[in-house]
C-alpha positions, 0 to 999 in steps of 0.5 A: 465462531469469528468472522473471516477478517479481510481488512487490517489496520496498521500504523506506519513507523515513519508515516506518509508525508502528504503535499501539505506536510501532514504526516499520516501514520495509520491506515487500512489495507485489505488482503491481497487477492491473486489478481492483485499479484498478477495484474501488476505483472502486465505493467511496463514499469514492473516488466522493466523494473521488477522492484516496482511490483510492491508499489503497484501491489500497495496501490491496490490493497491499501484502502485508507491512509490517515483520514482519507481513502487512497487511490491516487498514483504516487502516494505509495511511491512516497512511502519510506522504505521502513513503512513499505517493509512493514506493509509487505509483512502484512 
């Protein structure tokens, strides 16, 4: 019997370029919960611009990008659209 997998590794097609110019293409994300999808709906940015929901959802579920944990605002806003599209499918 196999264990239930709650985290998934990924490789971005383009990669996140950090402020130092380093490109991070690999990472880890966990499965989204109902709370991950519901709580961002309270955010004013999502209420005024519904497309922003995916940015806040990724902030909640992407746990590692490159060699470091990701929990800082703005990182997911800096992802290329091709990378966001790949993560949305996961």
